[in-house]
C-alpha positions in Angstrom: 80.7 194.2 5.6 83.2 195.2 2.7 84.3 197.9 5.0 84.8 195.7 7.9 86.2 192.8 5.9 89.0 195.2 4.5 90.0 196.2 7.9 90.1 192.9 9.4 92.1 191.3 6.4 94.5 194.5 7.1 94.7 193.5 11.0 95.1 189.5 10.1 98.0 190.2 7.6 99.9 193.1 8.5 103.4 192.0 10.0 104.1 193.1 13.4 106.7 195.7 14.1 107.6 194.1 17.6 110.2 195.4 20.2 111.6 194.3 23.2 110.8 196.8 25.8 112.9 197.7 28.8 110.3 199.8 30.4 106.2 199.3 30.7 105.0 200.7 27.5 102.2 203.2 27.9 99.2 203.6 25.4 101.1 206.2 23.2 104.5 203.8 23.1 102.6 201.2 20.9 101.7 201.9 17.0 98.0 201.5 16.5 98.3 199.8 12.9 101.2 197.1 13.7 103.1 198.3 16.9 103.9 195.3 19.8 105.9 195.6 22.5 107.5 192.0 23.9 108.3 192.2 27.6 109.3 189.8 30.6 106.9 191.3 33.3 104.9 190.0 36.6 101.5 190.8 36.6 99.5 191.6 39.6 95.3 191.7 39.5 93.8 193.1 42.7 90.1 192.1 42.8 87.3 193.0 45.2 85.1 190.4 46.3 81.2 190.2 46.4 81.0 193.7 44.7 77.8 192.8 43.0 75.8 192.0 46.5 77.3 195.4 48.0 75.7 197.3 45.1 72.6 195.2 45.9 72.7 195.7 49.8 73.6 199.3 50.0 73.0 202.5 48.1 75.0 202.7 45.0 76.5 206.0 46.5 78.1 204.0 49.1 79.0 201.2 47.0 80.7 203.4 44.7 82.7 204.8 47.8 83.9 201.6 49.0 84.7 200.4 45.3 86.7 203.8 44.7 88.6 203.4 48.3 89.6 199.7 47.1 90.9 200.6 44.1 92.9 203.6 45.6 94.5 201.3 48.1 95.5 198.8 45.3 97.0 201.4 43.0 99.1 203.2 45.7 100.5 199.9 47.0 101.4 199.0 43.6 102.9 202.4 42.3 104.7 202.2 45.5 106.5 199.0 45.0 107.2 200.2 41.2 104.3 198.9 39.5 102.6 200.4 36.5 98.8 200.5 36.4 97.7 199.6 33.0 94.0 198.5 33.2 90.7 198.7 35.3 88.0 196.5 34.8 85.1 197.6 37.2 86.2 196.4 40.7 89.3 195.1 39.5 93.0 196.9 38.6 96.0 195.4 37.1 99.4 196.2 37.7 103.1 195.3 35.8 106.0 194.8 37.1 109.6 194.7 35.5 113.1 194.2 36.3 114.8 191.5 38.4 113.0 192.1 41.6 109.7 192.1 40.0 108.1 189.1 41.5 109.2 190.4 45.1 107.8 193.9 44.1 104.6 192.4 43.3 104.2 190.0 46.3 105.0 192.9 48.8 102.6 195.2 46.9 99.8 192.6 47.5 100.7 192.0 51.0 100.4 195.6 51.8 97.2 196.1 50.1 95.5 193.6 52.7 97.4 195.3 55.3 95.8 198.8 54.5 92.2 196.7 53.8 92.3 195.3 57.4 93.8 198.2 59.3 92.5 201.3 57.9 89.4 200.6 55.2 87.4 198.0 57.2 87.6 200.0 60.4 86.5 203.2 58.6 83.4 201.2 56.9 82.4 199.7 60.4 82.2 203.1 62.1 80.4 204.6 59.6 78.0 201.6 59.3 77.7 201.2 62.9 75.4 204.3 63.2 73.1 202.7 61.1 73.3 199.2 62.5 74.7 198.2 59.2 77.7 195.9 58.3 80.1 195.3 55.3 83.5 193.8 55.5 85.7 194.3 52.4 87.4 191.0 51.4 89.5 190.9 48.5 92.1 188.5 46.6 95.6 189.4 44.4 96.6 187.0 41.9 100.2 187.3 40.6 102.1 185.4 37.6 105.1 185.9 35.8 106.2 185.5 32.4 106.8 186.6 28.4 104.2 188.8 27.3 103.3 190.5 23.9 101.8 193.8 24.3 99.8 195.2 21.5 97.4 198.1 21.2 93.5 197.1 20.8 90.5 199.0 19.5 90.6 202.1 17.1 92.0 205.4 16.9 91.2 207.6 19.7 89.2 204.7 21.2 92.1 202.3 22.2 94.1 200.8 25.0 96.8 198.3 25.4 96.1 194.5 25.5 98.4 192.0 27.4 98.5 188.8 25.4 100.1 185.7 27.2 99.9 183.5 30.0 101.1 185.6 32.9 97.9 188.0 32.6 95.5 185.5 32.0 96.5 183.4 34.7 97.1 186.3 37.3 93.6 187.6 36.2 91.9 184.3 36.9 93.7 183.6 40.2 92.5 187.1 41.6 88.8 185.8 41.1 89.4 182.7 43.2 86.9 182.3 45.8 86.7 180.0 48.9 90.4 179.5 49.3 92.1 180.3 52.4 94.5 183.7 52.3 94.1 186.8 50.1 97.1 186.3 47.6 97.5 183.5 45.3 100.6 183.3 43.4 102.2 180.6 40.9 105.5 178.9 41.1 106.9 181.0 38.6 106.8 183.8 41.0 107.3 181.6 44.4 110.5 180.3 43.2 112.2 183.5 42.8 111.1 185.1 46.0 113.3 186.4 48.7 113.1 184.8 52.2 111.7 187.7 53.8 108.8 186.9 51.3 108.6 183.3 52.0 109.2 182.8 55.7 107.8 185.0 58.6 110.3 186.2 61.6 109.1 183.2 63.4 110.4 181.1 61.0 106.9 180.1 59.7 106.0 179.8 56.2 103.7 182.6 54.7 102.9 180.3 51.7 100.5 177.3 51.5 101.4 175.1 48.5 98.3 174.0 46.8 97.9 171.1 44.4 98.5 171.2 40.7 95.4 172.4 39.2 94.1 173.9 35.9 93.6 177.6 35.5 91.7 178.0 32.4 93.9 176.2 29.6 97.1 176.1 32.0 98.0 173.6 34.5 99.7 175.4 37.4 101.1 175.1 40.9 100.0 177.6 43.2 100.7 179.1 46.8 98.4 181.0 48.8 99.1 183.4 51.8 96.8 185.1 54.3 100.1 187.1 55.6 100.0 191.0 55.1 102.7 193.7 55.8 102.4 197.1 56.8 103.6 199.4 53.6 
């Protein structure tokens, strides 16, 4: 206990060597002991729905292929729009976007994810399972929020990773886990208010987003918008 107490006192009392970041940091860019990066960023969490049921209904080998396929889609779509992948959590992946266009890049990546899921992944799964008279349909949701974030390095030497502290990553993660709501992308007003017209309104003039009532997301009160639209990458 003395050793633990000494380590915890060091963590709690050592001043941060915090720097403003113009790029999304990697683990090695942040000092283990006292390093921190401040960044204005948009966070996109992509979350596969019903993965527990998937693993229960099918053999683990097939379930793993579905999860891996979904994560590959999400990663590729985020990277194609300039997103930086910084965290995996089971069937969920987090991307960080920076720059003046970051909110639009994140939304476009989310629209692309749903397109590939609908037009490629689900048809391939259907064709594979039809031969066994089985069925499974991949559904997913992306949650997106924007804000100032404090990025530090958590864990211990040789066993550490970056941790994003702030409302944006927390809210985006919670929005990605929303179930029973129409659409497959949920964003906050901090994202919606900066969207270009092409990401707000379809070519036929129809709004791509449905405004939701102000609601609590964890300890935060936010206005959100959801969309069921998709776009080819």
